C-alpha positions in Angstrom: 0.1 0.0 -0.1 1.0 3.6 -0.2 2.1 5.7 2.9 -0.3 4.8 5.8 -1.7 8.0 7.1 -3.8 6.4 10.1 -4.4 3.2 11.7 -7.8 2.2 12.8 -8.4 -0.5 15.5 -11.6 -2.6 16.5 -11.9 -2.3 20.1 -12.8 -5.4 21.9 -10.4 -8.3 21.2 -8.1 -6.2 19.1 -7.2 -3.1 21.2 -8.4 -4.2 24.6 -9.2 -7.4 26.5 -12.7 -7.1 27.7 -13.5 -10.8 27.6 -13.1 -11.2 31.4 -15.8 -8.5 32.2 -18.2 -9.6 29.6 -17.8 -13.3 30.5 -18.3 -12.1 34.2 -21.5 -10.6 33.2 -22.7 -13.5 31.4 -21.9 -15.9 34.2 -23.6 -13.5 36.8 -26.8 -13.7 34.7 -26.7 -17.4 34.5 -26.2 -17.5 38.3 -29.3 -15.6 38.7 -31.2 -18.1 36.7 -29.9 -20.9 38.7 -27.2 -22.1 36.1 -23.6 -23.0 36.8 -20.9 -20.7 35.3 -19.5 -21.7 31.9 -15.6 -21.9 31.3 -14.1 -18.8 30.4 -12.7 -20.6 27.3 -16.3 -21.3 26.2 -17.3 -17.6 26.4 -14.1 -15.9 25.0 -14.5 -16.6 21.4 -18.0 -14.9 21.4 -17.2 -11.7 22.8 -16.8 -10.3 19.4 -20.3 -10.7 18.5 -21.4 -8.5 21.5 -24.5 -9.1 23.6 -26.0 -11.3 20.8 -22.9 -13.6 21.1 -22.7 -13.5 24.8 -26.4 -14.4 25.4 -26.3 -17.0 22.8 -23.4 -18.8 24.4 -24.7 -18.5 27.9 -28.4 -19.4 27.2 -28.6 -20.8 23.7 -31.0 -18.3 22.5 -30.9 -16.0 19.4 -32.5 -12.8 18.2 -36.1 -13.9 17.7 -36.5 -16.1 20.5 -39.1 -15.0 22.9 -36.5 -14.8 25.7 -33.8 -13.1 23.8 -34.7 -9.4 24.3 -35.1 -9.5 28.0 -31.8 -11.6 28.6 -29.9 -9.2 26.4 -31.1 -6.2 28.4 -30.3 -7.9 31.6 -27.0 -8.8 30.2 -26.1 -5.4 29.2 -27.2 -3.9 32.6 -24.9 -6.2 34.4 -22.1 -5.3 32.0 -22.6 -1.6 32.4 -21.9 -2.2 36.2 -18.6 -4.0 35.7 -17.0 -2.9 32.3 -13.8 -1.5 33.8 -13.2 -4.3 36.6 -10.8 -6.4 34.7 -10.6 -5.0 31.1 -7.3 -3.6 30.0 -5.4 -2.6 26.8 -3.6 -5.8 25.5 -0.1 -5.5 27.0 1.5 -6.1 23.5 -0.6 -3.2 22.0 0.7 -0.6 24.4 4.1 -0.2 23.0 2.5 -0.2 19.4 0.3 2.6 20.2 3.3 4.5 21.6 5.3 3.7 18.5 2.6 5.0 16.3 2.3 8.1 18.2 6.1 8.7 18.1 6.0 8.4 14.4 3.4 11.1 14.3 0.8 8.7 12.9 -2.8 9.1 14.1 -4.9 6.1 15.1 -8.4 5.6 16.1 -11.1 3.3 17.1 -14.1 1.8 15.2 -16.3 -0.7 17.2 -19.9 -1.9 17.0 -20.0 -1.5 20.8 -22.7 1.1 21.6 -21.4 4.5 22.6 -23.0 4.2 26.1 -20.5 1.5 26.8 -17.5 2.5 24.4 -17.1 6.1 25.8 -16.8 5.3 29.5 -14.5 2.2 28.6 -12.2 4.2 26.3 -12.1 7.1 28.9 -11.4 4.8 31.8 -8.3 3.2 30.1 -7.2 6.6 29.3 -7.5 6.4 25.5 -9.9 9.2 24.9 -7.0 11.5 25.1 -5.1 9.6 22.5 -7.3 8.3 19.9 -7.7 10.8 16.9 -11.3 9.5 16.2 -13.9 7.3 18.0 -16.8 5.6 16.1 -19.2 3.4 18.0 -21.9 1.0 16.8 -24.5 3.6 17.0 -22.6 6.6 15.6 -23.7 6.0 12.1 -26.8 4.5 10.6 -25.0 1.2 9.9 -22.7 -1.1 12.0 -20.0 -3.3 10.6 -19.9 -5.3 8.3 -21.4 -2.3 6.5 -18.4 0.0 5.6 -20.0 3.3 6.8 -18.4 3.4 10.2 -14.9 3.2 8.6 -15.7 5.7 6.0 -17.0 8.0 8.7 -13.9 7.7 10.7 -11.8 8.5 7.5 -14.0 11.4 6.8 -13.5 12.8 10.4 -9.7 12.3 10.1 -9.8 13.9 6.5 -7.9 10.9 5.1 -8.3 8.9 2.2 -9.7 5.5 3.1 -7.0 3.8 0.8 -4.3 5.5 3.2 -5.9 3.8 6.3 -5.2 0.4 7.9 -8.0 -1.3 9.6 -7.3 -4.0 12.3 -9.9 -6.3 13.7 -10.4 -9.7 15.1 -13.7 -10.6 13.4 -14.9 -11.6 9.9 -17.2 -8.5 10.1 -14.1 -6.2 10.5 -12.5 -7.7 7.5 -15.7 -7.3 5.4 -16.2 -3.9 6.4 -12.6 -2.8 5.8 -12.5 -4.2 2.4 -15.8 -2.7 1.5 -14.3 0.8 2.6 -11.3 0.2 0.5 -8.9 0.0 3.4 -5.9 -2.3 3.9 -7.5 -4.8 6.3 -5.4 -6.9 9.0 -6.5 -9.6 11.2 -5.7 -9.4 14.9 -4.9 -13.3 15.6 -4.6 -12.6 19.4 -8.4 -11.6 19.4 -11.6 -13.4 19.9 -12.1 -14.4 16.4 -15.6 -16.0 16.7 -16.9 -19.3 15.9 -17.5 -19.2 12.2 -15.1 -19.6 9.4 -11.2 -19.7 10.2 -9.6 -16.2 9.9 -7.6 -17.6 7.0 -10.8 -17.7 5.1 -11.9 -14.0 5.8 -10.0 -12.4 2.9 -7.9 -10.0 4.8 -4.9 -8.5 3.3 -3.0 -10.3 6.1 -3.0 -11.8 9.5 -0.9 -10.2 12.3 0.3 -13.0 14.7 1.3 -10.4 17.4 0.6 -6.6 17.6 4.2 -5.7 16.9 3.8 -7.1 13.4 1.8 -3.9 12.5 4.9 -1.7 12.9 6.7 -3.9 10.2 3.7 -3.5 7.7 4.6 -1.8 4.4 3.6 1.8 4.8 4.0 1.8 8.5 7.6 0.7 8.7 
Protein backbone atom coordinates (compact mmCIF):
# COMPACT_ATOMS: atom_id res chain seq x y z
CA UNK A 1 0.00 0.00 0.00
CA UNK A 2 0.95 3.66 -0.19
CA UNK A 3 2.12 5.50 2.91
CA UNK A 4 -0.25 4.78 5.80
CA UNK A 5 -1.70 7.98 7.23
CA UNK A 6 -3.91 6.45 9.92
CA UNK A 7 -4.47 3.13 11.68
CA UNK A 8 -7.95 2.22 12.88
CA UNK A 9 -8.56 -0.51 15.42
CA UNK A 10 -11.55 -2.55 16.46
CA UNK A 11 -11.96 -2.28 20.23
CA UNK A 12 -12.87 -5.57 21.92
CA UNK A 13 -10.36 -8.31 21.17
CA UNK A 14 -8.08 -6.09 19.11
CA UNK A 15 -7.15 -3.08 21.21
CA UNK A 16 -8.50 -4.12 24.61
CA UNK A 17 -9.10 -7.41 26.37
CA UNK A 18 -12.66 -7.03 27.63
CA UNK A 19 -13.50 -10.74 27.68
CA UNK A 20 -13.08 -11.17 31.47
CA UNK A 21 -15.73 -8.54 32.24
CA UNK A 22 -18.12 -9.65 29.47
CA UNK A 23 -17.81 -13.29 30.47
CA UNK A 24 -18.26 -12.30 34.10
CA UNK A 25 -21.51 -10.50 33.31
CA UNK A 26 -22.76 -13.53 31.38
CA UNK A 27 -21.99 -15.89 34.24
CA UNK A 28 -23.58 -13.53 36.78
CA UNK A 29 -26.77 -13.66 34.75
CA UNK A 30 -26.56 -17.45 34.51
CA UNK A 31 -26.22 -17.62 38.30
CA UNK A 32 -29.36 -15.53 38.72
CA UNK A 33 -31.16 -18.12 36.58
CA UNK A 34 -29.84 -20.97 38.71
CA UNK A 35 -27.29 -22.11 36.14
CA UNK A 36 -23.63 -22.97 36.81
CA UNK A 37 -20.89 -20.78 35.37
CA UNK A 38 -19.51 -21.59 31.94
CA UNK A 39 -15.75 -21.91 31.45
CA UNK A 40 -14.08 -18.70 30.32
CA UNK A 41 -12.75 -20.54 27.27
CA UNK A 42 -16.32 -21.24 26.13
CA UNK A 43 -17.32 -17.58 26.32
CA UNK A 44 -14.18 -15.79 25.09
CA UNK A 45 -14.60 -16.53 21.35
CA UNK A 46 -18.10 -15.03 21.35
CA UNK A 47 -17.13 -11.67 22.82
CA UNK A 48 -16.70 -10.15 19.37
CA UNK A 49 -20.38 -10.78 18.65
CA UNK A 50 -21.42 -8.50 21.52
CA UNK A 51 -24.55 -9.08 23.57
CA UNK A 52 -26.00 -11.31 20.87
CA UNK A 53 -23.01 -13.62 21.05
CA UNK A 54 -22.77 -13.64 24.83
CA UNK A 55 -26.47 -14.32 25.38
CA UNK A 56 -26.31 -17.00 22.71
CA UNK A 57 -23.36 -18.72 24.35
CA UNK A 58 -24.75 -18.38 27.87
CA UNK A 59 -28.37 -19.32 27.23
CA UNK A 60 -28.57 -20.86 23.78
CA UNK A 61 -31.00 -18.24 22.47
CA UNK A 62 -30.78 -15.98 19.43
CA UNK A 63 -32.58 -12.85 18.18
CA UNK A 64 -36.16 -13.80 17.48
CA UNK A 65 -36.36 -16.13 20.45
CA UNK A 66 -39.05 -15.08 22.93
CA UNK A 67 -36.46 -14.83 25.74
CA UNK A 68 -33.75 -13.04 23.83
CA UNK A 69 -34.58 -9.35 24.37
CA UNK A 70 -35.10 -9.68 28.14
CA UNK A 71 -31.89 -11.67 28.54
CA UNK A 72 -29.98 -9.22 26.35
CA UNK A 73 -31.18 -6.22 28.33
CA UNK A 74 -30.37 -7.95 31.63
CA UNK A 75 -26.93 -8.88 30.37
CA UNK A 76 -26.17 -5.32 29.23
CA UNK A 77 -27.29 -3.91 32.58
CA UNK A 78 -24.86 -6.19 34.38
CA UNK A 79 -22.07 -5.43 31.97
CA UNK A 80 -22.54 -1.68 32.44
CA UNK A 81 -21.76 -2.17 36.14
CA UNK A 82 -18.51 -4.08 35.57
CA UNK A 83 -17.04 -2.90 32.27
CA UNK A 84 -13.83 -1.61 33.84
CA UNK A 85 -13.23 -4.21 36.52
CA UNK A 86 -10.74 -6.38 34.62
CA UNK A 87 -10.71 -4.92 31.10
CA UNK A 88 -7.36 -3.54 29.99
CA UNK A 89 -5.41 -2.65 26.88
CA UNK A 90 -3.64 -5.75 25.57
CA UNK A 91 -0.14 -5.49 27.02
CA UNK A 92 1.48 -6.02 23.62
CA UNK A 93 -0.64 -3.23 22.11
CA UNK A 94 0.69 -0.54 24.44
CA UNK A 95 4.12 -0.21 22.77
CA UNK A 96 2.49 -0.31 19.32
CA UNK A 97 0.28 2.68 20.15
CA UNK A 98 3.29 4.49 21.59
CA UNK A 99 5.29 3.81 18.42
CA UNK A 100 2.49 5.06 16.18
CA UNK A 101 2.24 8.25 18.22
CA UNK A 102 6.01 8.73 18.20
CA UNK A 103 5.97 8.52 14.40
CA UNK A 104 3.26 11.18 14.22
CA UNK A 105 0.77 8.72 12.81
CA UNK A 106 -2.80 9.06 14.03
CA UNK A 107 -4.83 6.10 15.24
CA UNK A 108 -8.48 5.64 16.10
CA UNK A 109 -11.16 3.21 17.18
CA UNK A 110 -14.08 1.83 15.16
CA UNK A 111 -16.26 -0.59 17.10
CA UNK A 112 -19.76 -2.04 16.99
CA UNK A 113 -20.04 -1.53 20.75
CA UNK A 114 -22.68 1.08 21.60
CA UNK A 115 -21.34 4.48 22.61
CA UNK A 116 -22.90 4.25 26.09
CA UNK A 117 -20.40 1.47 26.81
CA UNK A 118 -17.60 2.57 24.49
CA UNK A 119 -17.15 6.11 25.81
CA UNK A 120 -16.72 5.24 29.51
CA UNK A 121 -14.53 2.26 28.65
CA UNK A 122 -12.20 4.26 26.41
CA UNK A 123 -12.09 7.11 28.94
CA UNK A 124 -11.47 4.76 31.86
CA UNK A 125 -8.49 3.26 30.06
CA UNK A 126 -7.09 6.71 29.24
CA UNK A 127 -7.46 6.20 25.50
CA UNK A 128 -9.88 9.06 24.90
CA UNK A 129 -7.05 11.59 25.04
CA UNK A 130 -4.99 9.61 22.56
CA UNK A 131 -7.39 8.29 19.92
CA UNK A 132 -7.81 10.70 17.01
CA UNK A 133 -11.30 9.40 16.25
CA UNK A 134 -13.86 7.21 18.01
CA UNK A 135 -16.72 5.59 16.09
CA UNK A 136 -19.17 3.38 18.01
CA UNK A 137 -21.81 0.98 16.80
CA UNK A 138 -24.50 3.64 16.93
CA UNK A 139 -22.47 6.58 15.59
CA UNK A 140 -23.64 5.96 12.02
CA UNK A 141 -26.81 4.49 10.57
CA UNK A 142 -25.06 1.18 9.91
CA UNK A 143 -22.69 -1.01 11.92
CA UNK A 144 -19.98 -3.31 10.62
CA UNK A 145 -19.87 -5.29 8.32
CA UNK A 146 -21.23 -2.19 6.54
CA UNK A 147 -18.33 0.09 5.58
CA UNK A 148 -20.02 3.31 6.76
CA UNK A 149 -18.41 3.39 10.25
CA UNK A 150 -14.95 3.11 8.71
CA UNK A 151 -15.72 5.66 6.03
CA UNK A 152 -17.00 8.05 8.69
CA UNK A 153 -13.75 7.62 10.63
CA UNK A 154 -11.76 8.47 7.50
CA UNK A 155 -13.97 11.51 6.87
CA UNK A 156 -13.44 12.81 10.41
CA UNK A 157 -9.69 12.32 10.04
CA UNK A 158 -9.77 13.92 6.57
CA UNK A 159 -7.84 10.94 5.22
CA UNK A 160 -8.38 8.91 2.07
CA UNK A 161 -9.69 5.45 3.10
CA UNK A 162 -7.02 3.93 0.86
CA UNK A 163 -4.40 5.48 3.16
CA UNK A 164 -5.92 3.77 6.22
CA UNK A 165 -5.25 0.40 7.80
CA UNK A 166 -8.01 -1.32 9.74
CA UNK A 167 -7.13 -4.00 12.29
CA UNK A 168 -9.84 -6.28 13.69
CA UNK A 169 -10.47 -9.73 15.09
CA UNK A 170 -13.83 -10.60 13.53
CA UNK A 171 -14.91 -11.52 10.01
CA UNK A 172 -17.21 -8.48 10.00
CA UNK A 173 -14.15 -6.27 10.50
CA UNK A 174 -12.56 -7.68 7.36
CA UNK A 175 -15.77 -7.33 5.37
CA UNK A 176 -16.17 -3.71 6.46
CA UNK A 177 -12.54 -2.85 5.86
CA UNK A 178 -12.47 -4.30 2.38
CA UNK A 179 -15.75 -2.61 1.45
CA UNK A 180 -14.32 0.71 2.66
CA UNK A 181 -11.25 0.28 0.47
CA UNK A 182 -8.85 0.04 3.42
CA UNK A 183 -5.95 -2.31 3.97
CA UNK A 184 -7.45 -4.83 6.39
CA UNK A 185 -5.45 -6.91 8.86
CA UNK A 186 -6.62 -9.63 11.25
CA UNK A 187 -5.61 -9.53 14.91
CA UNK A 188 -4.82 -13.19 15.56
CA UNK A 189 -4.61 -12.52 19.33
CA UNK A 190 -8.31 -11.58 19.38
CA UNK A 191 -11.55 -13.44 19.97
CA UNK A 192 -12.08 -14.55 16.33
CA UNK A 193 -15.64 -15.88 16.77
CA UNK A 194 -16.94 -19.35 16.02
CA UNK A 195 -17.49 -19.10 12.26
CA UNK A 196 -15.06 -19.53 9.39
CA UNK A 197 -11.35 -19.67 10.23
CA UNK A 198 -9.62 -16.31 9.95
CA UNK A 199 -7.54 -17.60 7.04
CA UNK A 200 -10.74 -17.63 4.96
CA UNK A 201 -11.88 -14.08 5.73
CA UNK A 202 -10.08 -12.46 2.81
CA UNK A 203 -7.93 -10.02 4.78
CA UNK A 204 -4.76 -8.55 3.35
CA UNK A 205 -2.80 -10.35 6.05
CA UNK A 206 -2.98 -11.89 9.51
CA UNK A 207 -0.96 -10.29 12.28
CA UNK A 208 0.21 -12.95 14.71
CA UNK A 209 1.17 -10.32 17.27
CA UNK A 210 0.60 -6.56 17.61
CA UNK A 211 4.22 -5.62 16.91
CA UNK A 212 3.88 -7.05 13.40
CA UNK A 213 1.80 -3.98 12.51
CA UNK A 214 4.89 -1.79 12.83
CA UNK A 215 6.61 -3.85 10.14
CA UNK A 216 3.74 -3.57 7.66
CA UNK A 217 4.55 -1.74 4.38
CA UNK A 218 3.51 1.88 4.67
CA UNK A 219 3.92 1.81 8.45
CA UNK A 220 7.53 0.67 8.86
